[in-house]
mmCIF file of the C-alpha atoms, coordinates in Angstrom:
data_MODEL
# 
_entry.id   MODEL 
# 
loop_
_atom_site.group_PDB 
_atom_site.id 
_atom_site.type_symbol 
_atom_site.label_atom_id 
_atom_site.label_alt_id 
_atom_site.label_comp_id 
_atom_site.label_asym_id 
_atom_site.label_entity_id 
_atom_site.label_seq_id 
_atom_site.pdbx_PDB_ins_code 
_atom_site.Cartn_x 
_atom_site.Cartn_y 
_atom_site.Cartn_z 
_atom_site.occupancy 
_atom_site.B_iso_or_equiv 
_atom_site.pdbx_formal_charge 
_atom_site.auth_seq_id 
_atom_site.auth_comp_id 
_atom_site.auth_asym_id 
_atom_site.auth_atom_id 
_atom_site.pdbx_PDB_model_num 
ATOM 1   C CA . MET A 1 1   ? -0.181  0.211  -0.278  1.00 0.00 ? 1   MET A CA 1 
ATOM 2   C CA . PRO A 1 2   ? 1.257   3.313  -0.472  1.00 0.00 ? 2   PRO A CA 1 
ATOM 3   C CA . SER A 1 3   ? 2.533   5.693  2.100   1.00 0.00 ? 3   SER A CA 1 
ATOM 4   C CA . ALA A 1 4   ? 0.846   9.196  2.211   1.00 0.00 ? 4   ALA A CA 1 
ATOM 5   C CA . TRP A 1 5   ? 2.583   11.782 4.180   1.00 0.00 ? 5   TRP A CA 1 
ATOM 6   C CA . LEU A 1 6   ? 1.043   15.172 5.724   1.00 0.00 ? 6   LEU A CA 1 
ATOM 7   C CA . ILE A 1 7   ? 3.364   17.579 6.764   1.00 0.00 ? 7   ILE A CA 1 
ATOM 8   C CA . LEU A 1 8   ? 1.881   20.294 9.366   1.00 0.00 ? 8   LEU A CA 1 
ATOM 9   C CA . PRO A 1 9   ? 4.433   22.975 10.084  1.00 0.00 ? 9   PRO A CA 1 
ATOM 10  C CA . THR A 1 10  ? 3.722   24.929 13.690  1.00 0.00 ? 10  THR A CA 1 
ATOM 11  C CA . TYR A 1 11  ? 4.334   27.837 15.667  1.00 0.00 ? 11  TYR A CA 1 
ATOM 12  C CA . ASN A 1 12  ? 1.703   28.760 18.201  1.00 0.00 ? 12  ASN A CA 1 
ATOM 13  C CA . GLU A 1 13  ? -0.945  26.465 17.100  1.00 0.00 ? 13  GLU A CA 1 
ATOM 14  C CA . ALA A 1 14  ? -2.154  25.148 20.615  1.00 0.00 ? 14  ALA A CA 1 
ATOM 15  C CA . GLN A 1 15  ? -5.312  25.837 19.429  1.00 0.00 ? 15  GLN A CA 1 
ATOM 16  C CA . ASN A 1 16  ? -5.452  24.427 16.779  1.00 0.00 ? 16  ASN A CA 1 
ATOM 17  C CA . LEU A 1 17  ? -3.251  21.178 16.378  1.00 0.00 ? 17  LEU A CA 1 
ATOM 18  C CA . GLU A 1 18  ? -5.087  19.031 18.561  1.00 0.00 ? 18  GLU A CA 1 
ATOM 19  C CA . PRO A 1 19  ? -8.464  19.398 16.622  1.00 0.00 ? 19  PRO A CA 1 
ATOM 20  C CA . MET A 1 20  ? -6.758  19.400 13.422  1.00 0.00 ? 20  MET A CA 1 
ATOM 21  C CA . VAL A 1 21  ? -4.945  15.912 13.703  1.00 0.00 ? 21  VAL A CA 1 
ATOM 22  C CA . ARG A 1 22  ? -7.852  14.713 14.706  1.00 0.00 ? 22  ARG A CA 1 
ATOM 23  C CA . ALA A 1 23  ? -10.117 15.639 11.725  1.00 0.00 ? 23  ALA A CA 1 
ATOM 24  C CA . VAL A 1 24  ? -7.471  15.159 8.912   1.00 0.00 ? 24  VAL A CA 1 
ATOM 25  C CA . LEU A 1 25  ? -5.922  11.731 9.970   1.00 0.00 ? 25  LEU A CA 1 
ATOM 26  C CA . PRO A 1 26  ? -9.415  9.942  8.758   1.00 0.00 ? 26  PRO A CA 1 
ATOM 27  C CA . GLN A 1 27  ? -9.295  12.182 5.581   1.00 0.00 ? 27  GLN A CA 1 
ATOM 28  C CA . LEU A 1 28  ? -5.369  11.330 4.927   1.00 0.00 ? 28  LEU A CA 1 
ATOM 29  C CA . ALA A 1 29  ? -6.602  7.376  5.239   1.00 0.00 ? 29  ALA A CA 1 
ATOM 30  C CA . LYS A 1 30  ? -9.274  7.496  2.998   1.00 0.00 ? 30  LYS A CA 1 
ATOM 31  C CA . GLY A 1 31  ? -7.022  7.758  -0.035  1.00 0.00 ? 31  GLY A CA 1 
ATOM 32  C CA . GLU A 1 32  ? -5.858  4.349  0.141   1.00 0.00 ? 32  GLU A CA 1 
ATOM 33  C CA . ALA A 1 33  ? -2.658  5.255  1.759   1.00 0.00 ? 33  ALA A CA 1 
ATOM 34  C CA . THR A 1 34  ? -1.167  4.426  4.783   1.00 0.00 ? 34  THR A CA 1 
ATOM 35  C CA . PRO A 1 35  ? -0.838  7.936  6.207   1.00 0.00 ? 35  PRO A CA 1 
ATOM 36  C CA . THR A 1 36  ? 1.320   9.394  8.673   1.00 0.00 ? 36  THR A CA 1 
ATOM 37  C CA . ILE A 1 37  ? 1.121   13.088 9.885   1.00 0.00 ? 37  ILE A CA 1 
ATOM 38  C CA . LEU A 1 38  ? 4.258   14.866 10.692  1.00 0.00 ? 38  LEU A CA 1 
ATOM 39  C CA . VAL A 1 39  ? 4.162   18.210 12.844  1.00 0.00 ? 39  VAL A CA 1 
ATOM 40  C CA . VAL A 1 40  ? 7.043   20.540 12.298  1.00 0.00 ? 40  VAL A CA 1 
ATOM 41  C CA . ASP A 1 41  ? 7.125   22.572 15.243  1.00 0.00 ? 41  ASP A CA 1 
ATOM 42  C CA . ASP A 1 42  ? 9.713   25.750 15.578  1.00 0.00 ? 42  ASP A CA 1 
ATOM 43  C CA . ALA A 1 43  ? 9.931   25.744 19.330  1.00 0.00 ? 43  ALA A CA 1 
ATOM 44  C CA . SER A 1 44  ? 6.196   27.038 20.221  1.00 0.00 ? 44  SER A CA 1 
ATOM 45  C CA . PRO A 1 45  ? 6.476   28.897 22.950  1.00 0.00 ? 45  PRO A CA 1 
ATOM 46  C CA . ASP A 1 46  ? 2.928   28.080 23.780  1.00 0.00 ? 46  ASP A CA 1 
ATOM 47  C CA . GLY A 1 47  ? 2.952   24.057 24.141  1.00 0.00 ? 47  GLY A CA 1 
ATOM 48  C CA . THR A 1 48  ? 2.262   23.018 20.749  1.00 0.00 ? 48  THR A CA 1 
ATOM 49  C CA . GLY A 1 49  ? 5.205   20.405 20.787  1.00 0.00 ? 49  GLY A CA 1 
ATOM 50  C CA . GLU A 1 50  ? 4.129   19.083 23.733  1.00 0.00 ? 50  GLU A CA 1 
ATOM 51  C CA . ILE A 1 51  ? 0.370   18.669 22.455  1.00 0.00 ? 51  ILE A CA 1 
ATOM 52  C CA . ALA A 1 52  ? 2.358   17.152 18.867  1.00 0.00 ? 52  ALA A CA 1 
ATOM 53  C CA . ASP A 1 53  ? 4.494   14.601 21.182  1.00 0.00 ? 53  ASP A CA 1 
ATOM 54  C CA . ARG A 1 54  ? 1.402   13.961 23.507  1.00 0.00 ? 54  ARG A CA 1 
ATOM 55  C CA . LEU A 1 55  ? -0.376  12.877 20.049  1.00 0.00 ? 55  LEU A CA 1 
ATOM 56  C CA . ALA A 1 56  ? 2.690   11.189 18.723  1.00 0.00 ? 56  ALA A CA 1 
ATOM 57  C CA . ALA A 1 57  ? 2.691   8.921  21.604  1.00 0.00 ? 57  ALA A CA 1 
ATOM 58  C CA . GLU A 1 58  ? -1.039  8.069  21.620  1.00 0.00 ? 58  GLU A CA 1 
ATOM 59  C CA . LEU A 1 59  ? -1.235  7.787  17.460  1.00 0.00 ? 59  LEU A CA 1 
ATOM 60  C CA . GLU A 1 60  ? 1.118   5.670  15.590  1.00 0.00 ? 60  GLU A CA 1 
ATOM 61  C CA . GLN A 1 61  ? 0.178   7.291  12.532  1.00 0.00 ? 61  GLN A CA 1 
ATOM 62  C CA . VAL A 1 62  ? 1.477   10.554 14.201  1.00 0.00 ? 62  VAL A CA 1 
ATOM 63  C CA . SER A 1 63  ? 5.243   11.743 14.140  1.00 0.00 ? 63  SER A CA 1 
ATOM 64  C CA . VAL A 1 64  ? 7.145   15.162 15.368  1.00 0.00 ? 64  VAL A CA 1 
ATOM 65  C CA . LEU A 1 65  ? 9.949   16.649 14.074  1.00 0.00 ? 65  LEU A CA 1 
ATOM 66  C CA . HIS A 1 66  ? 11.235  19.442 16.610  1.00 0.00 ? 66  HIS A CA 1 
ATOM 67  C CA . ARG A 1 67  ? 13.169  22.652 15.179  1.00 0.00 ? 67  ARG A CA 1 
ATOM 68  C CA . THR A 1 68  ? 15.374  24.907 17.759  1.00 0.00 ? 68  THR A CA 1 
ATOM 69  C CA . GLN A 1 69  ? 13.907  28.119 16.516  1.00 0.00 ? 69  GLN A CA 1 
ATOM 70  C CA . LYS A 1 70  ? 11.239  29.954 14.718  1.00 0.00 ? 70  LYS A CA 1 
ATOM 71  C CA . ASP A 1 71  ? 12.991  29.938 10.891  1.00 0.00 ? 71  ASP A CA 1 
ATOM 72  C CA . GLY A 1 72  ? 10.500  30.530 8.666   1.00 0.00 ? 72  GLY A CA 1 
ATOM 73  C CA . LEU A 1 73  ? 7.328   28.091 6.680   1.00 0.00 ? 73  LEU A CA 1 
ATOM 74  C CA . GLY A 1 74  ? 9.218   27.492 4.219   1.00 0.00 ? 74  GLY A CA 1 
ATOM 75  C CA . ARG A 1 75  ? 12.049  26.186 5.773   1.00 0.00 ? 75  ARG A CA 1 
ATOM 76  C CA . ALA A 1 76  ? 9.893   23.987 8.132   1.00 0.00 ? 76  ALA A CA 1 
ATOM 77  C CA . TYR A 1 77  ? 8.480   22.637 4.958   1.00 0.00 ? 77  TYR A CA 1 
ATOM 78  C CA . LEU A 1 78  ? 12.055  21.845 3.587   1.00 0.00 ? 78  LEU A CA 1 
ATOM 79  C CA . ALA A 1 79  ? 12.963  19.936 6.799   1.00 0.00 ? 79  ALA A CA 1 
ATOM 80  C CA . GLY A 1 80  ? 9.435   17.963 6.284   1.00 0.00 ? 80  GLY A CA 1 
ATOM 81  C CA . PHE A 1 81  ? 9.992   17.164 2.856   1.00 0.00 ? 81  PHE A CA 1 
ATOM 82  C CA . ALA A 1 82  ? 13.350  15.770 3.694   1.00 0.00 ? 82  ALA A CA 1 
ATOM 83  C CA . ALA A 1 83  ? 12.104  13.598 6.469   1.00 0.00 ? 83  ALA A CA 1 
ATOM 84  C CA . ALA A 1 84  ? 8.983   12.591 4.191   1.00 0.00 ? 84  ALA A CA 1 
ATOM 85  C CA . LEU A 1 85  ? 10.860  11.200 1.352   1.00 0.00 ? 85  LEU A CA 1 
ATOM 86  C CA . GLU A 1 86  ? 13.486  9.364  4.028   1.00 0.00 ? 86  GLU A CA 1 
ATOM 87  C CA . GLY A 1 87  ? 10.598  8.214  5.301   1.00 0.00 ? 87  GLY A CA 1 
ATOM 88  C CA . GLY A 1 88  ? 9.214   6.552  1.887   1.00 0.00 ? 88  GLY A CA 1 
ATOM 89  C CA . ALA A 1 89  ? 6.353   8.730  1.765   1.00 0.00 ? 89  ALA A CA 1 
ATOM 90  C CA . ASP A 1 90  ? 4.886   8.357  -1.809  1.00 0.00 ? 90  ASP A CA 1 
ATOM 91  C CA . LEU A 1 91  ? 2.645   11.306 -1.727  1.00 0.00 ? 91  LEU A CA 1 
ATOM 92  C CA . VAL A 1 92  ? 3.589   14.207 0.587   1.00 0.00 ? 92  VAL A CA 1 
ATOM 93  C CA . LEU A 1 93  ? 1.013   16.614 1.242   1.00 0.00 ? 93  LEU A CA 1 
ATOM 94  C CA . GLN A 1 94  ? 1.231   20.199 2.748   1.00 0.00 ? 94  GLN A CA 1 
ATOM 95  C CA . MET A 1 95  ? -1.610  22.619 4.417   1.00 0.00 ? 95  MET A CA 1 
ATOM 96  C CA . ASP A 1 96  ? -2.182  25.124 7.175   1.00 0.00 ? 96  ASP A CA 1 
ATOM 97  C CA . CYS A 1 97  ? -2.581  23.694 10.763  1.00 0.00 ? 97  CYS A CA 1 
ATOM 98  C CA . ASP A 1 98  ? -5.244  26.451 11.404  1.00 0.00 ? 98  ASP A CA 1 
ATOM 99  C CA . PHE A 1 99  ? -8.634  25.383 9.580   1.00 0.00 ? 99  PHE A CA 1 
ATOM 100 C CA . SER A 1 100 ? -7.911  27.474 6.297   1.00 0.00 ? 100 SER A CA 1 
ATOM 101 C CA . HIS A 1 101 ? -7.840  24.205 4.406   1.00 0.00 ? 101 HIS A CA 1 
ATOM 102 C CA . ASP A 1 102 ? -10.816 22.043 5.200   1.00 0.00 ? 102 ASP A CA 1 
ATOM 103 C CA . PRO A 1 103 ? -9.601  18.230 6.099   1.00 0.00 ? 103 PRO A CA 1 
ATOM 104 C CA . ALA A 1 104 ? -12.099 16.939 3.853   1.00 0.00 ? 104 ALA A CA 1 
ATOM 105 C CA . ASP A 1 105 ? -10.696 18.309 0.739   1.00 0.00 ? 105 ASP A CA 1 
ATOM 106 C CA . VAL A 1 106 ? -7.313  16.514 1.388   1.00 0.00 ? 106 VAL A CA 1 
ATOM 107 C CA . PRO A 1 107 ? -8.741  12.982 -0.286  1.00 0.00 ? 107 PRO A CA 1 
ATOM 108 C CA . ARG A 1 108 ? -9.511  14.832 -3.755  1.00 0.00 ? 108 ARG A CA 1 
ATOM 109 C CA . LEU A 1 109 ? -5.906  16.360 -3.810  1.00 0.00 ? 109 LEU A CA 1 
ATOM 110 C CA . MET A 1 110 ? -4.768  12.670 -3.305  1.00 0.00 ? 110 MET A CA 1 
ATOM 111 C CA . ALA A 1 111 ? -7.100  11.468 -5.772  1.00 0.00 ? 111 ALA A CA 1 
ATOM 112 C CA . ALA A 1 112 ? -6.113  14.352 -8.628  1.00 0.00 ? 112 ALA A CA 1 
ATOM 113 C CA . ALA A 1 113 ? -2.338  13.125 -7.976  1.00 0.00 ? 113 ALA A CA 1 
ATOM 114 C CA . SER A 1 114 ? -3.397  10.218 -10.174 1.00 0.00 ? 114 SER A CA 1 
ATOM 115 C CA . SER A 1 115 ? -3.009  12.305 -13.171 1.00 0.00 ? 115 SER A CA 1 
ATOM 116 C CA . ALA A 1 116 ? -0.571  14.980 -12.007 1.00 0.00 ? 116 ALA A CA 1 
ATOM 117 C CA . ASP A 1 117 ? 2.963   15.421 -10.218 1.00 0.00 ? 117 ASP A CA 1 
ATOM 118 C CA . VAL A 1 118 ? 1.980   18.570 -8.289  1.00 0.00 ? 118 VAL A CA 1 
ATOM 119 C CA . VAL A 1 119 ? -1.809  19.298 -6.894  1.00 0.00 ? 119 VAL A CA 1 
ATOM 120 C CA . LEU A 1 120 ? -3.008  22.941 -5.900  1.00 0.00 ? 120 LEU A CA 1 
ATOM 121 C CA . GLY A 1 121 ? -5.482  23.325 -3.771  1.00 0.00 ? 121 GLY A CA 1 
ATOM 122 C CA . SER A 1 122 ? -6.797  26.345 -5.551  1.00 0.00 ? 122 SER A CA 1 
ATOM 123 C CA . ARG A 1 123 ? -9.120  29.706 -4.492  1.00 0.00 ? 123 ARG A CA 1 
ATOM 124 C CA . TYR A 1 124 ? -9.044  30.902 -7.353  1.00 0.00 ? 124 TYR A CA 1 
ATOM 125 C CA . VAL A 1 125 ? -10.255 28.491 -10.253 1.00 0.00 ? 125 VAL A CA 1 
ATOM 126 C CA . PRO A 1 126 ? -13.985 27.680 -11.033 1.00 0.00 ? 126 PRO A CA 1 
ATOM 127 C CA . GLY A 1 127 ? -15.471 26.352 -8.202  1.00 0.00 ? 127 GLY A CA 1 
ATOM 128 C CA . GLY A 1 128 ? -12.627 27.412 -5.374  1.00 0.00 ? 128 GLY A CA 1 
ATOM 129 C CA . GLY A 1 129 ? -13.044 31.080 -3.368  1.00 0.00 ? 129 GLY A CA 1 
ATOM 130 C CA . VAL A 1 130 ? -12.668 32.292 0.245   1.00 0.00 ? 130 VAL A CA 1 
ATOM 131 C CA . GLU A 1 131 ? -14.242 33.186 3.035   1.00 0.00 ? 131 GLU A CA 1 
ATOM 132 C CA . ASN A 1 132 ? -14.622 36.011 5.969   1.00 0.00 ? 132 ASN A CA 1 
ATOM 133 C CA . TRP A 1 133 ? -11.923 38.116 4.327   1.00 0.00 ? 133 TRP A CA 1 
ATOM 134 C CA . ALA A 1 134 ? -12.175 41.555 4.399   1.00 0.00 ? 134 ALA A CA 1 
ATOM 135 C CA . LEU A 1 135 ? -12.105 43.734 0.810   1.00 0.00 ? 135 LEU A CA 1 
ATOM 136 C CA . ARG A 1 136 ? -8.557  44.406 1.398   1.00 0.00 ? 136 ARG A CA 1 
ATOM 137 C CA . ARG A 1 137 ? -6.861  41.204 2.210   1.00 0.00 ? 137 ARG A CA 1 
ATOM 138 C CA . ARG A 1 138 ? -8.958  39.785 -1.070  1.00 0.00 ? 138 ARG A CA 1 
ATOM 139 C CA . ILE A 1 139 ? -7.543  42.452 -3.163  1.00 0.00 ? 139 ILE A CA 1 
ATOM 140 C CA . GLN A 1 140 ? -3.815  41.799 -1.468  1.00 0.00 ? 140 GLN A CA 1 
ATOM 141 C CA . SER A 1 141 ? -4.171  38.076 -2.363  1.00 0.00 ? 141 SER A CA 1 
ATOM 142 C CA . ARG A 1 142 ? -5.459  38.000 -6.062  1.00 0.00 ? 142 ARG A CA 1 
ATOM 143 C CA . GLY A 1 143 ? -3.246  40.924 -6.867  1.00 0.00 ? 143 GLY A CA 1 
ATOM 144 C CA . GLY A 1 144 ? -0.427  38.762 -5.479  1.00 0.00 ? 144 GLY A CA 1 
ATOM 145 C CA . CYS A 1 145 ? -1.411  35.880 -7.895  1.00 0.00 ? 145 CYS A CA 1 
ATOM 146 C CA . ALA A 1 146 ? -1.746  37.850 -10.626 1.00 0.00 ? 146 ALA A CA 1 
ATOM 147 C CA . TYR A 1 147 ? 1.659   39.674 -10.290 1.00 0.00 ? 147 TYR A CA 1 
ATOM 148 C CA . ALA A 1 148 ? 3.289   36.492 -9.771  1.00 0.00 ? 148 ALA A CA 1 
ATOM 149 C CA . ARG A 1 149 ? 1.465   34.644 -12.558 1.00 0.00 ? 149 ARG A CA 1 
ATOM 150 C CA . LEU A 1 150 ? 2.389   37.673 -15.203 1.00 0.00 ? 150 LEU A CA 1 
ATOM 151 C CA . ILE A 1 151 ? 6.226   37.797 -13.987 1.00 0.00 ? 151 ILE A CA 1 
ATOM 152 C CA . LEU A 1 152 ? 6.666   34.239 -13.995 1.00 0.00 ? 152 LEU A CA 1 
ATOM 153 C CA . GLY A 1 153 ? 4.819   33.306 -17.507 1.00 0.00 ? 153 GLY A CA 1 
ATOM 154 C CA . ILE A 1 154 ? 3.133   30.531 -15.532 1.00 0.00 ? 154 ILE A CA 1 
ATOM 155 C CA . PRO A 1 155 ? -0.732  29.517 -16.280 1.00 0.00 ? 155 PRO A CA 1 
ATOM 156 C CA . VAL A 1 156 ? -1.227  28.642 -12.864 1.00 0.00 ? 156 VAL A CA 1 
ATOM 157 C CA . ARG A 1 157 ? -3.975  30.763 -10.926 1.00 0.00 ? 157 ARG A CA 1 
ATOM 158 C CA . ASP A 1 158 ? -3.209  30.202 -7.081  1.00 0.00 ? 158 ASP A CA 1 
ATOM 159 C CA . LEU A 1 159 ? 0.279   30.868 -7.070  1.00 0.00 ? 159 LEU A CA 1 
ATOM 160 C CA . THR A 1 160 ? 0.357   31.741 -3.230  1.00 0.00 ? 160 THR A CA 1 
ATOM 161 C CA . GLY A 1 161 ? -1.996  28.896 -1.540  1.00 0.00 ? 161 GLY A CA 1 
ATOM 162 C CA . GLY A 1 162 ? -0.336  26.537 0.523   1.00 0.00 ? 162 GLY A CA 1 
ATOM 163 C CA . PHE A 1 163 ? -2.316  23.002 0.010   1.00 0.00 ? 163 PHE A CA 1 
ATOM 164 C CA . LYS A 1 164 ? -0.537  20.838 -2.212  1.00 0.00 ? 164 LYS A CA 1 
ATOM 165 C CA . CYS A 1 165 ? -0.227  17.328 -2.900  1.00 0.00 ? 165 CYS A CA 1 
ATOM 166 C CA . TRP A 1 166 ? 3.276   16.758 -4.436  1.00 0.00 ? 166 TRP A CA 1 
ATOM 167 C CA . LYS A 1 167 ? 4.612   12.933 -5.920  1.00 0.00 ? 167 LYS A CA 1 
ATOM 168 C CA . ARG A 1 168 ? 7.525   11.315 -4.761  1.00 0.00 ? 168 ARG A CA 1 
ATOM 169 C CA . SER A 1 169 ? 8.865   11.611 -8.223  1.00 0.00 ? 169 SER A CA 1 
ATOM 170 C CA . ALA A 1 170 ? 8.124   15.077 -8.445  1.00 0.00 ? 170 ALA A CA 1 
ATOM 171 C CA . LEU A 1 171 ? 9.509   16.582 -5.001  1.00 0.00 ? 171 LEU A CA 1 
ATOM 172 C CA . GLU A 1 172 ? 12.968  13.944 -6.071  1.00 0.00 ? 172 GLU A CA 1 
ATOM 173 C CA . ALA A 1 173 ? 12.926  15.883 -8.747  1.00 0.00 ? 173 ALA A CA 1 
ATOM 174 C CA . LEU A 1 174 ? 13.899  19.290 -7.292  1.00 0.00 ? 174 LEU A CA 1 
ATOM 175 C CA . ASP A 1 175 ? 16.994  21.042 -5.696  1.00 0.00 ? 175 ASP A CA 1 
ATOM 176 C CA . PHE A 1 176 ? 15.989  21.674 -1.936  1.00 0.00 ? 176 PHE A CA 1 
ATOM 177 C CA . HIS A 1 177 ? 19.030  23.635 -2.015  1.00 0.00 ? 177 HIS A CA 1 
ATOM 178 C CA . GLY A 1 178 ? 18.334  26.208 -3.934  1.00 0.00 ? 178 GLY A CA 1 
ATOM 179 C CA . VAL A 1 179 ? 15.027  27.605 -2.457  1.00 0.00 ? 179 VAL A CA 1 
ATOM 180 C CA . ASP A 1 180 ? 14.961  29.588 0.345   1.00 0.00 ? 180 ASP A CA 1 
ATOM 181 C CA . ALA A 1 181 ? 12.070  31.588 0.244   1.00 0.00 ? 181 ALA A CA 1 
ATOM 182 C CA . HIS A 1 182 ? 10.664  31.896 3.774   1.00 0.00 ? 182 HIS A CA 1 
ATOM 183 C CA . GLY A 1 183 ? 6.849   32.622 3.656   1.00 0.00 ? 183 GLY A CA 1 
ATOM 184 C CA . TYR A 1 184 ? 4.169   32.347 0.887   1.00 0.00 ? 184 TYR A CA 1 
ATOM 185 C CA . GLY A 1 185 ? 6.851   33.608 -1.487  1.00 0.00 ? 185 GLY A CA 1 
ATOM 186 C CA . PHE A 1 186 ? 7.996   29.643 -0.771  1.00 0.00 ? 186 PHE A CA 1 
ATOM 187 C CA . GLN A 1 187 ? 4.924   28.550 -2.244  1.00 0.00 ? 187 GLN A CA 1 
ATOM 188 C CA . ILE A 1 188 ? 5.484   30.425 -5.484  1.00 0.00 ? 188 ILE A CA 1 
ATOM 189 C CA . GLU A 1 189 ? 8.610   29.399 -5.827  1.00 0.00 ? 189 GLU A CA 1 
ATOM 190 C CA . MET A 1 190 ? 7.559   25.688 -5.323  1.00 0.00 ? 190 MET A CA 1 
ATOM 191 C CA . THR A 1 191 ? 5.374   25.545 -7.743  1.00 0.00 ? 191 THR A CA 1 
ATOM 192 C CA . TYR A 1 192 ? 7.406   27.877 -10.656 1.00 0.00 ? 192 TYR A CA 1 
ATOM 193 C CA . ARG A 1 193 ? 10.338  25.519 -9.977  1.00 0.00 ? 193 ARG A CA 1 
ATOM 194 C CA . ALA A 1 194 ? 7.899   22.435 -10.387 1.00 0.00 ? 194 ALA A CA 1 
ATOM 195 C CA . ILE A 1 195 ? 7.001   23.992 -13.508 1.00 0.00 ? 195 ILE A CA 1 
ATOM 196 C CA . ARG A 1 196 ? 10.763  24.481 -15.096 1.00 0.00 ? 196 ARG A CA 1 
ATOM 197 C CA . ALA A 1 197 ? 11.324  21.018 -14.185 1.00 0.00 ? 197 ALA A CA 1 
ATOM 198 C CA . GLY A 1 198 ? 8.571   19.818 -16.311 1.00 0.00 ? 198 GLY A CA 1 
ATOM 199 C CA . LEU A 1 199 ? 6.106   18.173 -14.349 1.00 0.00 ? 199 LEU A CA 1 
ATOM 200 C CA . SER A 1 200 ? 2.621   18.137 -14.249 1.00 0.00 ? 200 SER A CA 1 
ATOM 201 C CA . VAL A 1 201 ? 0.060   21.011 -12.142 1.00 0.00 ? 201 VAL A CA 1 
ATOM 202 C CA . ALA A 1 202 ? -3.108  20.837 -11.826 1.00 0.00 ? 202 ALA A CA 1 
ATOM 203 C CA . GLU A 1 203 ? -5.354  23.027 -9.665  1.00 0.00 ? 203 GLU A CA 1 
ATOM 204 C CA . VAL A 1 204 ? -8.253  21.639 -7.721  1.00 0.00 ? 204 VAL A CA 1 
ATOM 205 C CA . PRO A 1 205 ? -11.067 24.066 -6.399  1.00 0.00 ? 205 PRO A CA 1 
ATOM 206 C CA . ILE A 1 206 ? -11.067 24.762 -2.646  1.00 0.00 ? 206 ILE A CA 1 
ATOM 207 C CA . VAL A 1 207 ? -12.703 26.983 -0.162  1.00 0.00 ? 207 VAL A CA 1 
ATOM 208 C CA . PHE A 1 208 ? -10.333 29.009 2.246   1.00 0.00 ? 208 PHE A CA 1 
ATOM 209 C CA . ARG A 1 209 ? -11.666 30.254 5.225   1.00 0.00 ? 209 ARG A CA 1 
ATOM 210 C CA . GLU A 1 210 ? -9.975  32.589 7.804   1.00 0.00 ? 210 GLU A CA 1 
ATOM 211 C CA . ARG A 1 211 ? -8.408  30.436 10.971  1.00 0.00 ? 211 ARG A CA 1 
ATOM 212 C CA . ARG A 1 212 ? -10.670 29.352 13.578  1.00 0.00 ? 212 ARG A CA 1 
ATOM 213 C CA . GLU A 1 213 ? -8.134  30.198 16.596  1.00 0.00 ? 213 GLU A CA 1 
ATOM 214 C CA . GLY A 1 214 ? -4.882  32.021 17.150  1.00 0.00 ? 214 GLY A CA 1 
ATOM 215 C CA . GLN A 1 215 ? -3.329  34.613 15.439  1.00 0.00 ? 215 GLN A CA 1 
ATOM 216 C CA . SER A 1 216 ? -2.200  34.899 11.638  1.00 0.00 ? 216 SER A CA 1 
ATOM 217 C CA . LYS A 1 217 ? 1.808   34.668 10.747  1.00 0.00 ? 217 LYS A CA 1 
ATOM 218 C CA . MET A 1 218 ? 1.321   37.007 7.969   1.00 0.00 ? 218 MET A CA 1 
ATOM 219 C CA . THR A 1 219 ? 3.771   40.317 8.165   1.00 0.00 ? 219 THR A CA 1 
ATOM 220 C CA . ALA A 1 220 ? 4.575   42.896 5.983   1.00 0.00 ? 220 ALA A CA 1 
ATOM 221 C CA . TRP A 1 221 ? 7.661   41.317 5.670   1.00 0.00 ? 221 TRP A CA 1 
ATOM 222 C CA . ILE A 1 222 ? 6.147   37.922 4.347   1.00 0.00 ? 222 ILE A CA 1 
ATOM 223 C CA . THR A 1 223 ? 4.533   39.955 1.903   1.00 0.00 ? 223 THR A CA 1 
ATOM 224 C CA . LEU A 1 224 ? 7.591   42.120 0.649   1.00 0.00 ? 224 LEU A CA 1 
ATOM 225 C CA . GLU A 1 225 ? 10.007  39.260 0.451   1.00 0.00 ? 225 GLU A CA 1 
ATOM 226 C CA . ALA A 1 226 ? 6.938   37.548 -2.476  1.00 0.00 ? 226 ALA A CA 1 
ATOM 227 C CA . VAL A 1 227 ? 7.189   41.120 -4.274  1.00 0.00 ? 227 VAL A CA 1 
ATOM 228 C CA . TRP A 1 228 ? 10.917  40.719 -4.917  1.00 0.00 ? 228 TRP A CA 1 
ATOM 229 C CA . LYS A 1 229 ? 11.582  37.131 -4.925  1.00 0.00 ? 229 LYS A CA 1 
ATOM 230 C CA . VAL A 1 230 ? 9.197   36.680 -8.063  1.00 0.00 ? 230 VAL A CA 1 
ATOM 231 C CA . PRO A 1 231 ? 11.503  38.657 -10.863 1.00 0.00 ? 231 PRO A CA 1 
ATOM 232 C CA . ALA A 1 232 ? 14.472  37.222 -9.104  1.00 0.00 ? 232 ALA A CA 1 
ATOM 233 C CA . LEU A 1 233 ? 13.095  33.747 -9.821  1.00 0.00 ? 233 LEU A CA 1 
ATOM 234 C CA . ARG A 1 234 ? 12.220  35.054 -13.217 1.00 0.00 ? 234 ARG A CA 1 
ATOM 235 C CA . LEU A 1 235 ? 15.655  36.295 -13.396 1.00 0.00 ? 235 LEU A CA 1 
ATOM 236 C CA . ARG A 1 236 ? 17.730  33.459 -12.498 1.00 0.00 ? 236 ARG A CA 1 
ATOM 237 C CA . SER A 1 237 ? 15.645  30.976 -14.633 1.00 0.00 ? 237 SER A CA 1 
# 
């Protein structure tokens, strides 16, 4: 039976982690694959790492990777990808821990991976959307995706989304050492690198909802990083 790993990066997600793990684990198992959830915690001061350890002790499908400091979303995902590949994963999924991404959508992404190397949960294809966002954030998100699509010259509609499913062969085809974006610029960079490597990318419609609990990790620096990262990617390719 194939193996499916879900990477959950966390920083101060004590309110969300256990509900997310218990909600997403049965969905991950629906894909006719052996499920593993890997929590990658960046030394959260709110006790998220301790909750992850307790869940791992209770549930054999849960593992924890503790990192010593907050080092950015991109670095957390790269560490998780490396661990998943080393652990024999056939599919590697990534999603937010705050219920912005619906666990019920996981089987659809996994199913779409049968005909694509990379599957994106997309807010901006027909059937997708966002809920509980202010107009400013809607404009910022759509504008950021349009900007990246125009500069990079690729047809993907939702370049900044973080709900994805990768085939093992897709991740193995990419050079992680050259990836240096930290925030949602990481999402843009990984998808662009996948397309440049000749991998097929599919978009599956999802509805993105504002987080249930806790504080957003979005900062002005994360936004600025994505702005300058996009033309830098194009110049390097």
